MARKOLMAR-243738 format. One record per residue (C-alpha): y, z, x; residue in three letters; residue number from 1. Coordinates in nm, 2 decimals. Layout:
(pt (Y; Z; X); ALA; NUM),
...
//
This chain:
(pt (-16.95; 5.62; -11.41); MET; 1),
(pt (-17.00; 5.60; -11.03); GLN; 2),
(pt (-16.71; 5.52; -10.78); VAL; 3),
(pt (-16.76; 5.39; -10.39); SER; 4),
(pt (-16.58; 5.54; -10.20); VAL; 5),
(pt (-16.54; 5.37; -9.83); ILE; 6),
(pt (-16.40; 5.51; -9.50); VAL; 7),
(pt (-16.42; 5.29; -9.21); PRO; 8),
(pt (-16.48; 5.49; -8.91); VAL; 9),
(pt (-16.41; 5.44; -8.55); TYR; 10),
(pt (-16.38; 5.66; -8.26); ASN; 11),
(pt (-16.23; 5.94; -8.48); ILE; 12),
(pt (-16.41; 6.22; -8.44); ILE; 13),
(pt (-16.17; 6.50; -8.47); GLU; 14),
(pt (-16.03; 6.41; -8.76); TYR; 15),
(pt (-16.37; 6.30; -8.95); LEU; 16),
(pt (-16.52; 6.63; -9.10); GLU; 17),
(pt (-16.20; 6.69; -9.25); ARG; 18),
(pt (-16.15; 6.37; -9.38); CYS; 19),
(pt (-16.52; 6.30; -9.51); VAL; 20),
(pt (-16.47; 6.72; -9.67); GLY; 21),
(pt (-16.23; 6.62; -9.88); SER; 22),
(pt (-16.43; 6.35; -10.07); LEU; 23),
(pt (-16.77; 6.61; -10.13); THR; 24),
(pt (-16.50; 6.85; -10.26); ALA; 25),
(pt (-16.41; 6.59; -10.52); GLN; 26),
(pt (-16.37; 6.72; -10.87); THR; 27),
(pt (-16.50; 6.43; -10.97); TYR; 28),
(pt (-16.94; 6.43; -10.88); LYS; 29),
(pt (-17.07; 6.09; -10.99); ASP; 30),
(pt (-16.96; 5.92; -10.57); LEU; 31),
(pt (-17.09; 5.75; -10.33); GLU; 32),
(pt (-16.97; 5.81; -9.99); ILE; 33),
(pt (-17.01; 5.48; -9.78); ILE; 34),
(pt (-16.95; 5.54; -9.42); LEU; 35),
(pt (-16.90; 5.23; -9.19); VAL; 36),
(pt (-16.96; 5.36; -8.84); ASP; 37),
(pt (-16.75; 5.03; -8.64); ASP; 38),
(pt (-16.93; 5.08; -8.31); GLY; 39),
(pt (-16.77; 5.44; -8.24); SER; 40),
(pt (-16.86; 5.55; -7.87); THR; 41),
(pt (-16.71; 5.95; -7.92); ASP; 42),
(pt (-17.01; 6.10; -8.15); GLY; 43),
(pt (-16.84; 5.96; -8.46); SER; 44),
(pt (-17.13; 5.79; -8.55); GLY; 45),
(pt (-17.36; 6.09; -8.49); ASP; 46),
(pt (-17.12; 6.35; -8.70); LEU; 47),
(pt (-17.15; 6.01; -8.99); CYS; 48),
(pt (-17.56; 6.08; -8.98); GLU; 49),
(pt (-17.51; 6.48; -8.98); LYS; 50),
(pt (-17.26; 6.52; -9.26); LEU; 51),
(pt (-17.55; 6.24; -9.50); ALA; 52),
(pt (-17.76; 6.54; -9.44); LYS; 53),
(pt (-17.56; 6.76; -9.60); LYS; 54),
(pt (-17.46; 6.54; -9.90); ASP; 55),
(pt (-17.69; 6.28; -10.06); GLU; 56),
(pt (-17.41; 6.11; -10.19); ARG; 57),
(pt (-17.33; 6.00; -9.86); ILE; 58),
(pt (-17.47; 5.64; -9.70); ARG; 59),
(pt (-17.42; 5.56; -9.34); VAL; 60),
(pt (-17.38; 5.16; -9.19); PHE; 61),
(pt (-17.33; 5.13; -8.86); HIS; 62),
(pt (-17.18; 4.79; -8.71); GLN; 63),
(pt (-17.09; 4.65; -8.35); GLU; 64),
(pt (-16.72; 4.72; -8.34); ASN; 65),
(pt (-16.51; 4.47; -8.54); ALA; 66),
(pt (-16.21; 4.63; -8.66); GLY; 67),
(pt (-16.14; 4.86; -9.00); SER; 68),
(pt (-16.18; 4.55; -9.20); SER; 69),
(pt (-16.49; 4.42; -9.11); ALA; 70),
(pt (-16.60; 4.77; -9.18); ALA; 71),
(pt (-16.43; 4.78; -9.51); ARG; 72),
(pt (-16.58; 4.46; -9.62); ASN; 73),
(pt (-16.91; 4.58; -9.46); LYS; 74),
(pt (-16.85; 4.90; -9.75); GLY; 75),
(pt (-16.77; 4.68; -10.04); ILE; 76),
(pt (-17.07; 4.47; -10.00); LYS; 77),
(pt (-17.29; 4.75; -10.02); GLU; 78),
(pt (-17.06; 4.95; -10.28); SER; 79),
(pt (-17.28; 4.99; -10.60); ARG; 80),
(pt (-17.02; 5.19; -10.78); GLY; 81),
(pt (-16.77; 5.03; -11.07); GLU; 82),
(pt (-16.51; 5.09; -10.93); TYR; 83),
(pt (-16.45; 5.13; -10.53); ILE; 84),
(pt (-16.16; 5.32; -10.33); ALA; 85),
(pt (-16.08; 5.37; -10.00); PHE; 86),
(pt (-15.97; 5.65; -9.77); VAL; 87),
(pt (-15.89; 5.60; -9.37); ASP; 88),
(pt (-16.09; 5.84; -9.18); SER; 89),
(pt (-15.82; 6.00; -8.97); ASP; 90),
(pt (-15.63; 6.07; -9.37); ASP; 91),
(pt (-15.79; 6.31; -9.65); TYR; 92),
(pt (-15.71; 6.40; -10.02); VAL; 93),
(pt (-15.67; 6.66; -10.33); ASP; 94),
(pt (-16.02; 6.82; -10.47); PRO; 95),
(pt (-15.88; 6.62; -10.82); ASP; 96),
(pt (-15.78; 6.26; -10.61); PHE; 97),
(pt (-16.06; 6.09; -10.87); ILE; 98),
(pt (-16.06; 6.27; -11.15); GLU; 99),
(pt (-15.76; 6.14; -11.20); LYS; 100),
(pt (-15.80; 5.84; -11.15); MET; 101),
(pt (-16.09; 5.77; -11.31); VAL; 102),
(pt (-15.95; 5.91; -11.62); GLU; 103),
(pt (-15.64; 5.72; -11.63); ALA; 104),
(pt (-15.93; 5.37; -11.59); ALA; 105),
(pt (-16.05; 5.49; -11.88); LEU; 106),
(pt (-15.80; 5.59; -12.15); ARG; 107),
(pt (-15.65; 5.29; -12.07); LEU; 108),
(pt (-15.89; 5.05; -11.96); ASN; 109),
(pt (-15.76; 4.97; -11.66); ALA; 110),
(pt (-15.93; 4.78; -11.36); PRO; 111),
(pt (-15.70; 4.95; -11.13); MET; 112),
(pt (-15.51; 5.26; -11.09); VAL; 113),
(pt (-15.25; 5.40; -10.84); GLN; 114),
(pt (-15.15; 5.72; -10.74); ILE; 115),
(pt (-14.89; 5.86; -10.48); SER; 116),
(pt (-14.88; 5.95; -10.15); ARG; 117),
(pt (-14.75; 6.18; -9.89); ASP; 118),
(pt (-14.72; 6.09; -9.49); GLU; 119),
(pt (-14.78; 6.41; -9.27); ILE; 120),
(pt (-14.76; 6.40; -8.86); ASP; 121),
(pt (-14.94; 6.58; -8.65); GLU; 122),
(pt (-14.72; 6.92; -8.63); ASN; 123),
(pt (-14.85; 6.98; -9.01); GLY; 124),
(pt (-14.51; 6.85; -9.13); SER; 125),
(pt (-14.41; 6.66; -9.43); ARG; 126),
(pt (-14.23; 6.33; -9.38); LEU; 127),
(pt (-14.01; 6.12; -9.58); GLU; 128),
(pt (-14.18; 5.95; -9.85); ASP; 129),
(pt (-14.23; 5.57; -9.76); VAL; 130),
(pt (-14.33; 5.53; -10.09); CYS; 131),
(pt (-14.12; 5.73; -10.40); LYS; 132),
(pt (-14.36; 5.80; -10.67); PRO; 133),
(pt (-14.27; 5.82; -11.01); PRO; 134),
(pt (-14.15; 6.11; -11.21); LYS; 135),
(pt (-14.42; 6.03; -11.45); GLU; 136),
(pt (-14.70; 5.78; -11.52); GLU; 137),
(pt (-14.60; 5.41; -11.54); MET; 138),
(pt (-14.77; 5.09; -11.65); ILE; 139),
(pt (-14.63; 4.82; -11.37); ILE; 140),
(pt (-14.70; 4.45; -11.43); THR; 141),
(pt (-14.85; 4.24; -11.15); ALA; 142),
(pt (-14.48; 3.99; -11.12); HIS; 143),
(pt (-14.31; 4.33; -11.09); ASP; 144),
(pt (-14.54; 4.50; -10.87); GLN; 145),
(pt (-14.53; 4.11; -10.61); MET; 146),
(pt (-14.15; 4.21; -10.70); ARG; 147),
(pt (-14.12; 4.55; -10.55); GLU; 148),
(pt (-14.36; 4.45; -10.25); LEU; 149),
(pt (-14.08; 4.16; -10.16); LEU; 150),
(pt (-13.81; 4.42; -10.18); LEU; 151),
(pt (-14.01; 4.68; -9.93); HIS; 152),
(pt (-14.06; 4.96; -10.22); ARG; 153),
(pt (-14.40; 4.90; -10.36); GLY; 154),
(pt (-14.68; 5.07; -10.25); ASP; 155),
(pt (-15.00; 4.85; -10.12); CYS; 156),
(pt (-15.24; 4.98; -10.03); SER; 157),
(pt (-15.60; 4.97; -10.12); PHE; 158),
(pt (-15.59; 5.39; -10.00); CYS; 159),
(pt (-15.45; 5.50; -10.27); THR; 160),
(pt (-15.61; 5.35; -10.56); ARG; 161),
(pt (-15.93; 5.30; -10.73); ILE; 162),
(pt (-15.99; 4.92; -10.81); THR; 163),
(pt (-16.32; 4.78; -11.00); HIS; 164),
(pt (-16.57; 4.61; -10.87); ARG; 165),
(pt (-16.51; 4.26; -11.09); SER; 166),
(pt (-16.19; 4.18; -10.89); LEU; 167),
(pt (-16.31; 4.18; -10.55); PHE; 168),
(pt (-16.53; 3.87; -10.72); GLY; 169),
(pt (-16.87; 4.13; -10.72); LEU; 170),
(pt (-17.15; 4.00; -10.92); ASP; 171),
(pt (-16.96; 3.72; -11.04); SER; 172),
(pt (-17.20; 3.40; -11.11); PRO; 173),
(pt (-16.98; 3.20; -10.87); GLU; 174),
(pt (-17.07; 3.44; -10.62); GLY; 175),
(pt (-16.74; 3.40; -10.45); LYS; 176),
(pt (-16.61; 3.77; -10.32); ILE; 177),
(pt (-16.27; 3.89; -10.24); ARG; 178),
(pt (-16.24; 4.08; -9.89); LEU; 179),
(pt (-16.01; 4.18; -9.64); PHE; 180),
(pt (-15.85; 3.95; -9.39); PRO; 181),
(pt (-16.03; 4.07; -9.04); GLU; 182),
(pt (-15.87; 4.03; -8.75); GLY; 183),
(pt (-15.56; 4.09; -8.87); VAL; 184),
(pt (-15.34; 4.43; -8.91); LEU; 185),
(pt (-15.15; 4.47; -9.29); ASN; 186),
(pt (-15.46; 4.32; -9.43); GLU; 187),
(pt (-15.36; 4.50; -9.72); ASP; 188),
(pt (-15.12; 4.30; -9.81); PHE; 189),
(pt (-15.26; 4.01; -9.82); LYS; 190),
(pt (-15.56; 4.13; -10.10); LEU; 191),
(pt (-15.32; 4.28; -10.32); MET; 192),
(pt (-15.09; 3.96; -10.33); ILE; 193),
(pt (-15.42; 3.76; -10.39); GLN; 194),
(pt (-15.56; 4.07; -10.65); MET; 195),
(pt (-15.20; 3.97; -10.83); LEU; 196),
(pt (-15.14; 3.64; -10.85); THR; 197),
(pt (-15.52; 3.50; -10.87); GLY; 198),
(pt (-15.43; 3.24; -10.62); ILE; 199),
(pt (-15.75; 3.22; -10.48); ASP; 200),
(pt (-15.94; 3.18; -10.82); GLU; 201),
(pt (-16.09; 3.51; -10.91); LEU; 202),
(pt (-15.97; 3.74; -11.15); PRO; 203),
(pt (-15.64; 3.89; -11.11); LYS; 204),
(pt (-15.49; 4.24; -11.22); VAL; 205),
(pt (-15.26; 4.17; -11.52); GLU; 206),
(pt (-15.11; 4.54; -11.49); LYS; 207),
(pt (-15.17; 4.87; -11.40); TYR; 208),
(pt (-15.11; 5.23; -11.45); PRO; 209),
(pt (-14.92; 5.43; -11.11); ILE; 210),
(pt (-14.94; 5.78; -11.15); LEU; 211),
(pt (-14.66; 6.05; -11.00); PRO; 212),
(pt (-14.92; 6.33; -10.84); ALA; 213),
(pt (-14.91; 6.24; -10.45); GLN; 214),
(pt (-15.29; 6.35; -10.40); ALA; 215),
(pt (-15.36; 6.08; -10.07); TYR; 216),
(pt (-15.22; 6.24; -9.75); HIS; 217),
(pt (-15.16; 5.99; -9.48); VAL; 218),
(pt (-15.21; 6.14; -9.14); PHE; 219),
(pt (-14.92; 5.98; -8.93); TYR; 220),
(pt (-15.13; 6.03; -8.55); ARG; 221),
(pt (-14.99; 5.84; -8.27); ILE; 222),
(pt (-15.22; 5.60; -8.15); GLY; 223),
(pt (-15.36; 5.47; -8.49); SER; 224),
(pt (-15.37; 5.09; -8.54); ASN; 225),
(pt (-15.07; 5.09; -8.77); SER; 226),
(pt (-14.92; 5.38; -8.57); ARG; 227),
(pt (-14.83; 5.33; -8.23); LYS; 228),
(pt (-14.53; 5.40; -8.03); LYS; 229),
(pt (-14.54; 5.17; -7.79); ASP; 230),
(pt (-14.32; 4.83; -7.86); SER; 231),
(pt (-14.65; 4.57; -7.65); GLU; 232),
(pt (-14.88; 4.72; -7.91); GLU; 233),
(pt (-14.65; 4.68; -8.20); PHE; 234),
(pt (-14.62; 4.29; -8.12); SER; 235),
(pt (-14.94; 4.21; -8.31); ARG; 236),
(pt (-14.87; 4.38; -8.64); VAL; 237),
(pt (-14.50; 4.27; -8.63); PHE; 238),
(pt (-14.68; 3.91; -8.59); SER; 239),
(pt (-14.90; 3.93; -8.89); ASP; 240),
(pt (-14.62; 4.02; -9.13); ILE; 241),
(pt (-14.43; 3.70; -9.01); VAL; 242),
(pt (-14.74; 3.54; -9.11); ASP; 243),
(pt (-14.84; 3.68; -9.47); ASN; 244),
(pt (-14.46; 3.64; -9.55); ALA; 245),
(pt (-14.57; 3.24; -9.51); ASP; 246),
(pt (-14.86; 3.28; -9.73); TYR; 247),
(pt (-14.60; 3.43; -10.01); VAL; 248),
(pt (-14.38; 3.21; -9.95); GLU; 249),
(pt (-14.62; 2.87; -9.94); SER; 250),
(pt (-14.73; 2.97; -10.36); PHE; 251),
(pt (-14.45; 3.17; -10.49); ILE; 252),
(pt (-14.28; 2.92; -10.65); GLY; 253),
(pt (-14.58; 2.77; -10.88); ASP; 254),
(pt (-14.68; 3.10; -10.96); VAL; 255),
(pt (-14.36; 3.30; -11.03); TYR; 256),
(pt (-14.05; 3.12; -10.98); PRO; 257),
(pt (-13.77; 3.38; -11.07); ASP; 258),
(pt (-13.89; 3.59; -10.75); LEU; 259),
(pt (-13.85; 3.27; -10.55); LYS; 260),
(pt (-13.52; 3.42; -10.37); SER; 261),
(pt (-13.66; 3.74; -10.32); ILE; 262),
(pt (-13.99; 3.54; -10.14); ALA; 263),
(pt (-13.65; 3.37; -9.92); GLY; 264),
(pt (-13.55; 3.75; -9.86); ARG; 265),
(pt (-13.88; 3.84; -9.78); PHE; 266),
(pt (-13.96; 3.60; -9.54); ALA; 267),
(pt (-13.62; 3.68; -9.32); LEU; 268),
(pt (-13.63; 4.04; -9.34); PHE; 269),
(pt (-14.00; 4.05; -9.18); GLN; 270),
(pt (-13.85; 3.79; -8.93); ARG; 271),
(pt (-13.61; 4.00; -8.84); LEU; 272),
(pt (-13.88; 4.35; -8.81); ASP; 273),
(pt (-13.99; 4.14; -8.53); TYR; 274),
(pt (-13.72; 4.05; -8.35); MET; 275),
(pt (-13.63; 4.39; -8.38); LEU; 276),
(pt (-13.98; 4.53; -8.19); HIS; 277),
(pt (-14.08; 4.21; -7.99); ILE; 278),
(pt (-14.05; 4.28; -7.66); PRO; 279),
(pt (-13.80; 4.13; -7.47); VAL; 280),
(pt (-14.01; 4.03; -7.21); SER; 281),
(pt (-14.20; 3.83; -7.46); MET; 282),
(pt (-13.90; 3.61; -7.56); MET; 283),
(pt (-13.96; 3.29; -7.36); ASN; 284),
(pt (-14.05; 2.96; -7.39); LYS; 285),
(pt (-14.40; 3.01; -7.35); ASN; 286),
(pt (-14.48; 3.25; -7.64); ASN; 287),
(pt (-14.50; 2.94; -7.93); GLU; 288),
(pt (-14.52; 3.23; -8.26); PHE; 289),
(pt (-14.17; 3.38; -8.12); TYR; 290),
(pt (-14.01; 3.00; -8.08); LEU; 291),
(pt (-14.17; 2.94; -8.41); ARG; 292),
(pt (-13.93; 3.25; -8.57); VAL; 293),
(pt (-13.64; 3.15; -8.38); VAL; 294),
(pt (-13.66; 2.76; -8.56); ARG; 295),
(pt (-13.74; 2.88; -8.87); TYR; 296),
(pt (-13.41; 3.13; -8.89); LEU; 297),
(pt (-13.20; 2.89; -8.76); ARG; 298),
(pt (-13.34; 2.64; -9.00); LYS; 299),
(pt (-13.25; 2.88; -9.28); HIS; 300),
(pt (-12.94; 3.03; -9.14); PHE; 301),
(pt (-12.74; 2.92; -9.46); SER; 302),
(pt (-13.02; 3.10; -9.66); ASP; 303),
(pt (-12.95; 3.42; -9.42); THR; 304),
(pt (-12.57; 3.38; -9.49); LEU; 305),
(pt (-12.64; 3.35; -9.92); PHE; 306),
(pt (-12.95; 3.58; -9.99); ASN; 307),
(pt (-12.80; 3.84; -10.21); ARG; 308),
(pt (-13.10; 4.05; -10.16); TYR; 309),
(pt (-13.02; 4.08; -9.80); LEU; 310),
(pt (-12.77; 4.37; -9.69); THR; 311),
(pt (-12.50; 4.29; -9.53); VAL; 312),
(pt (-12.66; 4.48; -9.21); LYS; 313),
(pt (-12.95; 4.23; -9.29); ASN; 314),
(pt (-12.74; 3.96; -9.26); LYS; 315),
(pt (-12.58; 4.08; -8.95); LEU; 316),
(pt (-12.81; 4.11; -8.72); TYR; 317),
(pt (-13.02; 3.81; -8.86); LEU; 318),
(pt (-12.74; 3.62; -8.75); VAL; 319),
(pt (-12.66; 3.73; -8.42); LEU; 320),
(pt (-13.06; 3.75; -8.35); LEU; 321),
(pt (-13.05; 3.34; -8.47); THR; 322),
(pt (-12.78; 3.28; -8.21); ILE; 323),
(pt (-12.87; 3.47; -7.95); ALA; 324),
(pt (-13.21; 3.64; -8.01); PRO; 325),
(pt (-13.29; 3.78; -7.61); ARG; 326),
(pt (-12.90; 3.86; -7.55); PHE; 327),
(pt (-12.87; 4.08; -7.88); VAL; 328),
(pt (-13.18; 4.25; -7.78); ARG; 329),
(pt (-13.12; 4.34; -7.44); LYS; 330),
(pt (-12.78; 4.48; -7.56); VAL; 331),
(pt (-12.98; 4.65; -7.88); HIS; 332),
(pt (-13.22; 4.80; -7.64); LYS; 333),
(pt (-12.96; 4.93; -7.39); SER; 334),
(pt (-12.77; 5.08; -7.68); ILE; 335),
(pt (-13.08; 5.26; -7.82); ARG; 336),
(pt (-13.19; 5.38; -7.49); SER; 337),
//
């Protein structure tokens, strides 16, 4: 059974060889490794070609710069494997990363298998786990995984799993394909939600195993899309997570009615995150997105007060930011600086 591993590549020449080397060293050998060069200008594209000459399982595609989602989507369309995996080009994996998940997929006839991850900083130090790994193998239902994601405890990253090609709609008679949304960040979340709910009328995953082994290593590199430290650069991802919250709220009552209150908490929390990171200079009447967030908070003021899934600290911040957003942010900024 072949597994396609898709690696989007963009100006990552310093770390690309480590990433690809961890894939060619996999104990599971029936792989195709798809490197999609997304218009690199630092020589990464040439390095992809050199690496392909060393291992016939590597296939290289080049495209004009269009973002990591577009590169992933190119890989999906070109994939031939029964299962599909994704590895970011600055990350790396253990030698048995694929083997462990394939074994579980075959044993349990699972269309999706998730493995655990850790995070490593630029100094090689291990950071606190973002997602707590289970102590032993567990099987989670789509409903429960949805609940975990809305409570910010689940892992929605496609880099920590193998996914059967049918869940992307590949080879389906209808010809409809499920792809990553392009031009946004936090793109894994929306695609995962679609696979958990089937809201887009493509196959859904009912349940899947989560393995305890932390075999995927996220390299926390300041400067990557989701790991920027400058508040101005951060504003885009926090806008996108608000949009994702609205997307969930639009249908959650029809799919999982018992999660409606948790989805309400999710929508408020995502807006809290946005309000705590948007630069004060962008909190003005010319910023329609910001005004929309404030209007939502004021409309849902009672939900802030009575939603039992929000912490007291969450509620306090939300109340203050709803009443006097600019003033509170200025005070918050002065305290933290």
